[in-house]
N, C-alpha and C positions, 0 to 999 in steps of 0.2 A: 399497249396491252398490259391492264394490271394484274400481273401473276401472284397470286396470293398462296404461300405452302401452309397448309395445315398438317400441324404434326398432333395427330387425336385418332383414338381406338374407341371412341365412343359410336355406339351403334348409330346415332342421330347424326354421325359427320356426314353421311351421304343426303341427308337434309339440308344440311348447314352449306355441301358443296352446290346442291340446286338453288338455294336462295342466293348465294352468292353470284352464281352464273346467271341468276336474272337480274340482279344488280349491276349487271356488266364486269364483273372481275372474272379471272381465269384461275380457278382454284385448282391445286394441286394436292392429294390427299395422301400422307403416309401414316401407317399406325403404330410407328417405331421411332424412336429419337434418333438412333442412328442411321436409320435410312434417311430421315429428315435432313441431319448433319452432311451425307452423302450429296443430296439433291443441292444441297447451298453451297457445299464444297465444287460442285460440276457446273454450277451455272452462274452466269454472268448476269442475270437478269431477276435472280429472285432475292428482292431487298424487303419485303414484307412478309412475317412470319406469324401465323396464329400457334400459340405452343398451349396445348392442354397440360393443366396442372393436375388433372387426374389422371396422366398418362402413367406415370412412374412412381406412384407409392410414396410422396411427398418429397421427390427430388426435384421439384421443378424448379427451385432455386438453383441448384446444380448446374442442371441443363441450361438456364437462361444465361448462366454465368459463362460457361462453356461456348455458348453462341456468341455472346459480346467480346468476350475474350479472341475468339479466331475470327470473327467477322463485326468488328465494330460499327462498321456502316448498316449493317441489318437492323430494320425495325422489328420489333417484338412486341407483339400483343399476347397476355397471357389469358387465357380464358379458362371456364369451370374452375375459376378459384375460389378458395375459402377466406373470409376475411382474416384469418392469421398470416396468409402469406402477402396482404396486399403491400405493406410498407416495404417489405424485403423485396419483393420483385421492382418496386418502382426505384428502390436505392441501387438495384444490380442495371439499372437500365432499360425496363419495360417503359414502353411508350404509354400503355394503359394495362389495368387490369380489370377484368370483366367477371364477377360473380356468376356462380352456377345458381339456376339455370341460364343458359344464354340470352339476353335482350338483343334481339335482331336488331332494335333500333339505336340501341347503343353501340352495338358492332358496326353497323355502318357508319355511325359518326366515327369511330375509333379509326376505321380503315380511311374514312375521308380525310383524318387529320395525318395518317400516315404517308396518304399519298401526296398531299399537299406538301408535307415535309420534304419530300423526294423531290418534287418540282421546285422548290425554292432552294435546294441544295444542289441542283442541276445549274442553276442560275448564279449562285452566289456561294463561293467557297468560303470554309471556315464555320459553318452553322453547325451548333451540335447535334449529335444525332438524337438524345434524348435527355431528359430531366434526371441525367445519372446524378444520382446523389451518394441492422442485423436484426432479425425478427426476435423479440423475447415476448414480454406480456402484451399481448393485442387488447386494443382496445374492442371490445366487443360491440355487435349491432350491425345489422344489415342495411340500417337506413342509408340513403344516399348521403345525408351529412354526416356521418360516423365513417363511410367509405372514404368520403372525400378528405376528411381530416387524416385518416391514414396515410392516403397518398402525399398528403402536403407534409407530413412527418417524416416521409421518405424522400422528398426531396429537400427538405430542410437538413436530413443528416449527410448529403452530400457535399455540401459546401462550408465556407468557416465565414460567413458572413453574419451578421447579426440578426436574430429573430425577435418579432414582438408577438406576443400572444395576446389576444383581447378575447374579452367573454366576461359573464355575468359571473358573479363570486360563487363559489362550489362548483363550476362544471370542469374543473381539473386540469387549470392550466399548470399547475404546480407540476402535477403527473405528466402533463405533455414534454414540459421541459425537460424532465428527468429522463424521458424515454428518448428524447433527442439527443442527449448527452451519451446516452449509454448505449446508442446504436450508431454512435460517430467515430471516428479515428481518436477521439479524445477520452473515449471510456475507461479507460486504465489510469488516467488523471482525474484529480478532485472536481467533486460538483459541491459547488458552495452556491448556498441562498442566502438573500439577506432580503428583509422586508424593509423598503425604502421608507414606506409611509408609517412604521413603527418605530424608526429610528430618529431620535431627536436631532434637529438641526445642529446643536451643539456637539453631539458624540459623532455626528457623520462622517466627517475625515477619518477621526480614528477607526471607526467600522469600517470603513474602505481600504486606507492605508496603515491601519496601525501606528504604534508611536515605539519611540526609544526610552529608555530608561532615564527617568528624570525630566521627560518632556512635562510633566506636570506634577503638581503636589501629589497624588496617590499614584502615579507613574513608577513603581518600585521596580519593575522589570519591564523586557521588552516584549511587545506585543505585536504581532503577524496580522495584519488586516485582511478583508476579504479578497483583495486584488491579488495579493502575493500567495494566498493559500489556494487560489484557483488556477495559478501559473500553469500552464500546460493544459488545462482543463477549462471548466464551463463555470461562467459566473451568473446565477439568476438572480434579476433585479425585480422582486415583486412588489407590486402597486406603486409603479413608477409616477403614474399620477396625482399621488399625494404629495410629492417631494416639493419642497418650496423652492424660491426664485435662486435662492444661495446654493442649494443642494443640487439644483439643476443644473448650475455654473461649474461646481466643483465636478460633477459627473462629465461634464462636456468635455471639460479640460482633460481628463483623464483617457478618454475613449479617442480624443482627436492626438493626443501625443504618446498615448501607450507608455508613460511613463509619470511617476510619482515619488513624492517624497514621503516619508513617515513624519507624524506629528513630532516636532521636535529636531528634527534633523534635516541636513542641507543636502545628504547623499541623495542622488537620484536611484531610483530603482525600474528596472524595464519589465515590463510582463509580457506574456503572450497567453491571453483568455479570450474565450469566443462568449459574447454576451448575449443572454437570453432574458429577454425583459416582459412584464405581464401588468396588463391593468384592466380595471373593468369600468375605465371612464372611458369618454370619446376624446382622445387626443386631440383629433383634427380641430374639433369644436373648441377645445381647450386654445388650442394654437390661434384661431380665429380671435378667441377672448384676449390673447393676449397672458394667457395663463401658464402655458407650456411653451418651452422655447422651440423654434423650428428646427434649427440648427441641431437641437438635440434629439428632436424627432427621428431625422434622417439618419443621425448615427446609430438610433437604437433600431430602426426599422427599415433595414435592406431587404427584410421579407416577413410577411405578417400573414399569421394565421388566426382566423376567428374558430375558437372553440365555440361550437354550436350549444345553446341553450337546450335542455333536454324536453321543455314542454312541446318542443316542435315535434312529438314522436317518440315516445321512449321506446328503444329498443334492447337494452342492455338485459332487463330482468327477464324479457321473454326467451331470453337462451336457455335460462336454467331449466334443469329436470321439470319433469310432469310434477314429480312428488313435491318438489320446492313450490309450483303454481299451486297444488292443494293446500300447501300450509299457508301459502300468500292468502286464499281465500278465505283460512280460518281466521288468520292474523288480522288481515285487513279489512275482514267481513265484506269482500267484494270480489268481483270476478276479476281475475288477472288482467283480463281485457280491457278493464277501467282503468286500469294503472295507465294506460297511454293517454287517459282523458285529464290526469292531475296534471297540475302546473308543479315540476319539481324543481324547487329551489334548493342549492346546495346537495344535489344529487347523491355525490359520493358518500357523504356524511347519512343522509337519509336511508340510502339502499343498503349501508352496512348495518344500521340500526333495523331495517326490517328483515335480513338476513339473520340478525341475531335473534329478535324475537320468533323467527320460524323455526331457528334451531332449537330454541327453549321450547317452543311448542312442541316440536317433534320429541324432545327429550322427555316430555311428561307424559306423551301418549306411551313411549314405549315402556314407563315405569308401571 
């Protein structure tokens, strides 16, 4: 028997119950979180919960955390969610987050995954309950790609392994890297970015490891390098695909040993850093062409996130108020719907420019 506890006070929850019954599930509905928690406490068979984000005026994160704290083996699927809670819910242990309105096909897929996981768990011990991985500035947009990206960020937050961000120039890989840092346990420690592609080979070791006084002619003082600055926090290595073979070898050594020596020193320094890297190049093709070291790739890529190009269906600007869309129509001389048909390179910069133009247009109208 596939029991599903639905904690939801929406008027359409009755329809949801009927739909799940037809699909072979045994739904149990309560319209209050505390009642739902009582049901879980009392039952030995309730292991899948549909928790409505619309139930308690924005406190779904607290409710999810309470369920996972008291019943870590219970699988929770958050329903009727807004885009702003996706990453947080995933990071707190939700198996899936479904946006409002509920897509019944997606719900069935999520429930299938949940019960598949229960089946595996019953045969093999030690299987994790969920991709347990804080929500601040959300990546807006309701497209499937943006929802997927938020979920991937939520998962990346939960572990300390390296993350490789791939995607076209201007899609916001640096923004994603900073979000992963700011929502992780390392958020109070430094986030240090370094552009590997713009750092000359002769200065690469100095940039990463720093130097001691007198290491070379102009070394009048000691300098702390990027790895040491990022100790306890996150080091963001941008444009790793542009590194020379010598630079790749230097980086590989410190990633393997987690130790380095400042330029001009024989003293070894140990560091604790989480490495996030980014590239707009296809590193797998570069490996096949022997332009990028395979061993370095696997040091950088414990988990890969592909940041989507926005020409696949722009959703960011359509979240703006109606007045902004009206200004866009004047500023861009096109209907807002046509913005979805444009190829948006370097979207973050272009969107900022469009907003600025719209703001200026609005200011002129008010004069």
